[in-house]
N, C-alpha and C positions, 0 to 999 in steps of 0.2 A: 504493500500500500504506500509505503514511504517512497519507494523507487518511482512509482507511478506519479506521485505528487511532485517529485523533483523533475521528472520528465515533462510534466505539464507546465511547471514553472519555467524550465529552460525554453520550451517551445514559445510560451507567451513572451518571454524576454526577447527572443529573436524577432518575434512578430512586431513587438513594440518598437524595437530598434529599426526594423525595416520600414515601419511607418514613419519614424522620425526622418530617416534618410529620404524617403519618398517625399515628405513635406518640404525638405530643403530643395530637392530637384524641382518641385512644383513652384516654389518661390522664385527660383532662378528663371524658370520659364515665364512667369508673370512679369518679372522685371525686364526681360529681354524682348518680349513681344512688342511689336511696333503698332499694333492696332488696338482699338478699344479705348477706354478711358484710362490713360496712363497713370494718373494720380490715384485712382481707385485701385488699380492693379498693384501699385507700389504699397498701398496701405494693407491690402490683403496679403502681399508677400511678407511684409513685416510681421503680420499676425501669424503666418505659417512658420516663420523662423522661430519666433518665441515659443509657439506651441510644440514645434519639433524638439526644441531644447528641453521643455518640460516632459515630453514623452521619453526622451533619452534618459533624463534624470530619474524618472520613475522606473524605467526598465533596469538601470544599472545599480541604483542605490536604494530604491524603495523607501522604507522608513528609517534608513541608516543615517540620514541627515536631518538636521533641524528643519521642521516644516516652514518656519518663518524665513529661513535662508533660501529654500528651494522654491517656495510658492510666491515670493515677492514679485518676480516677473509676470506672474499671472494677473496682477492688477493692471497690466497694460492691455490685456486681451479685450476686455469689454469696451474701453474707449476706442480702440482700433476698429472694432466691429461697428461702433457708432459712427466714427468718421467715414468708414467704408460705405455705410448706407447713405450718408450725406453726399459723398463723392459720386455715387452711382446715380443720384437723382437731381443734382444741381450742377449746371454747366459752369458756374462761376465759383464753385467750392474751392477754398484754399485755407490751409491752416494759418491761424493768426496767433498773436501773443495771448489773446483771451482764451484760446483753446488750451493753453498750458495749465489752466485751472483743472482741466480734466485729469491731469497727471498728479494732482495733489494726493489722492489715496495711495498712489504708487510711492510718492515721496515719503509719506508716513510709514508705509511698509518698509522702505529702505532704512528709515531711522530706527524702527523697531528691530530690524535685523542687525544693525550696527550695535544696538544696545545688547543684543543677545550674544553677539560674537565679538572677538577682539584679539589683540596680540598678547601672547603669553610672556612670561618673564624673559624668555630667550628671543623674543621678537618674531616668533612664528605665529601665523594666523591660526587660531583655534576655533572650533565650533562646538556648540552645545549638543549633547546627545538628545534624543527625543525625551528621555526621562528628565533632563535638565531644562528642557525648553519651557519657559514660562508663558510664552505668548502663542503657542501653536494653536490652541483652540480658538483664541480671540482672532488670530489671523484667518483661520479657515471660515469662521462664521461671518467675519467682516467681508471676506472675498465672496461668500455666497450672496450676501445682501448687495454687494457691489455689482455682481453679475445680474441679479434680478432687476435692479434699478435701470442699468444701462440696456438690458434686454428689452424692458418695457418702453424705454425712450426710443430705441431703434425701431421696434415694432410699430409704435405709434407714428413715427415718421414715415415708414413704408406704407402704412394704411392711408395716410394723407396723400401720399404720392399716387396710390392706386385710385383714390377718389378724383384727383386732378386729371389722371389719364382719361377717366370716363367723361370728364367735362370737355375733353379736347379731341379725342380720337374715337372713331367708330369701330376700329379693329385694334385690340390691345394685346393680342396673343404674343407678338414679338417684343412688346414694350413692357409687359407686366413683370413685376418683381414678386409676384405671389409665391413663386418657388422659394425665393429668399426668405420670405416671411415664415414659410413652413419649416425650412431648415433651421432658421434662427430659433423658432419656438422649441423644436426638439433639441437643438444644441444647448440652449439655456437650461432646459429641464434636466437633460442628462448631466450637464456640468454641475448643476446644483445637487443632483443625486450623488455624484462622485464626491463632492466636497463634504456633504452631510455624512456620507458613508465613512470617509476618512476621519472626520471629526469625532464620530462615535466609535471609532476603532473597529470598523467592519473587516470582514475577511479579505485577504489580499487578492484571492482569485476573482472576486466580484469587482474589486477595484480595477484589475486588469481589463475586464470586460467593459466597464464603463469608460475607461480611457480609450479603448479601441473604438467604441461607438462615437465618442466625441471626435476622434481622429477621422473616422469615416465621413462624418457630417461636414467637417471643415474642408476636407479634401474634395468632397462633392461640390462645394461652393467654388473652390479653386478651379476645378475642371469646367464648371459652367462658364467661368470667366474666360477660359482658354477656348472653349468650343464655340462660343457665340460672341466674338468681339464686336461685330457690327451691331449687335443688339444694344450694347451699352451706348454706342454713339447715337442711336436713334432715341433712346430713352430720355436723354438729357433735356429735350425741349418741352417736355410735358408739364413741368411744374411751374412754368413762368406766369401763366395767366391767373392762377387761383388767388393770388394775393390782391388782385385788383377788382375782385368780384363785386360789381354793382355799386362801388363806392362813388358817390356823387354822380350818378348816371345822368346823362343829358338827353336820354331818350324820352320824348314826350309821349303821353298815353295815346294820343291820336296817331302819332307816327308808329308806335308799337303795334296798334291794332292793324294798321295798313300793312306794316312789314310782316306781321304774322300771316295775314291772308296771302301776301305775295310768296311767302316761304312755303305755305301749303301748296300753292299752285305750282311752284317750282318743283317741289318734291313729287307731285303727281304727274306733271307733264314731262319734265326733263329727266326725272329719276336719277339724280346724282348719287343716290345711295348704292347704285350698281357699281360705283367705283370702289375697288377693294381698299385703297389707302385713303379714303375720304377722311378729312380732318376738319376741325372747326375753322381754321383759317381758309381752307380751300372752299368750304361751303359759304363762308362769309364773303369771299371774293365773287362767287357766282350770284349771291343774293344782294350785292351792293351794300352790305352792312359791315360794320366793324365786328371783330370777333367778340368784343365785349357786349355789344348790343344783341348780337345773334344769340350768345349764351344766355343773356338776360331774358330774351323772348322765349326761348325753349324752356328755360327753368320756370319762368313765371306762368306762361300760358299752358304748358303741358305737364308741369310738375315732374319733369324728367331731366336727366343730364343728357349730354350730346350722344353718348354711347347708346342709351336706351332709346332716344328719339329716332336715330338712324336705323337701329336694328329692328325696331318695330315695323318700319317700312319694309325692311328686307324680309321679315317673316311674312308679311302680307304678300309680297312678291313671290315668295316661295310657295305660299298657298295657291296663288294663281297658277304657277307653273305646274304644281302637282295635280291640278284639276284640268290642265290643258291636254287634250288628247294627243297632240303632236309631241308632247314631252314625256309620254308614257314610257318610251324605251330608255330614258335617261335614269341612271342610278341617283341615289340621294346626294352623293358628293358632287355630281355634275349640277344638280339642282341648286345646291348650296352656293357653288361658285358663280353660277349664272345669276343668282339673286343678290350677289354682292358680298357674301361672306368669304373670308380668307382662309377659314379652316372648318373642317367638318365638326369638330368638337364645339366650336363657337356657335355653329348653326344649330346643332342639336340642343344646346343649352338655351339659346334664345327662343327656339321654336317651342320647347317644352314650357318655358316661362310664360309666353304670350298666348298659347293655345291650350295648355293643359295636357298635351299629348306629344309623343315623339313624332318626327316626320313619317316614319314607317307606319305608325298607328294611324296617323291622319290619312295616309295614302290608302291603307286597307279600309278604313271606315268610309271613305268617300270614293271608293273605286267605282261605284255606280254613277257618280257624277261625271266620270270621264266620258262614258258613252252618251250621257244626256247633255254633255257640254254645258254644265251649270256654271254660273258665275261665282267667283270667290266672295262676292259681296254678300251672298246669302250665308256665308260662314265667317262672320266678323271676328276679329281678334278680341280675345277676352281682356 
């Protein structure tokens, strides 16, 4: 039984060290890539380097070193993640002197570490053993709170970004950072479990597993940055209009009413929603309105954001196509693209939202309408 335990530990040690080396290679790739948001990639690379160092420390020394000494760099992880989220969503993002305040917890951790360690009488740096460490528990619980606070701040920022996307774009699949929200949530939860586990003296084997899960999550984020660099370039422009929303609007009620009628006529007759990459600025140009006024009209008259407004028209067009006899041979993906959707998943989600059924269910339910050549107006959007 003891031999099996040692074999398991050796295997996990090698796996953790391999993950650390892997993280370093990924960091180098992020720093050398010439596409995408360079500043965001640099922040993510720094996060990977620190995390790789922590992984290597855990693999080689485990609990043999004072926790305050080895966990101090971890106070940099959450601020780096926060800065990364900002750099991914703001074109003009740059670190300033004010941002140095985010490093204050790290500075406090360094001071605590220096108080815990020092030079001995022979001038050699010495370190406290875990049994002598007075601040280990405090450092771990402080780090846990630190991670939760910054995780919440980053998540809230990404949620605002997603809302801004829906006010500006009709297709957000390539722009959305929803994947980052999901990974961040699991990352923070697993990291907090890891800290709580170590603070309460949990088993080493479980700590290994939690470390590997955190490593997997952060490397998934790194791979996303490498695989879709053009995605980051497109995503930057989305958050610019939200801050100006309807403040001191100059749109008179009479003009708003007329503009709304003209907008509906434009959507019905010219069908700009068939354009896959339709955005608020593009529709504003076609409707001779400013983006600010167009957004105000859609929000106030329809109680919808731009994303919902356009995709509702696309769903209505898809209904019409599904009922048209000449389109019967087309599969659902072809119907989706012809109606203006840029992905089948977005088509299915929007169709289910506005009709209460999937496209395939709609087609089966109204299969008789094809031969009767019924109009989709008899089947209004819910």
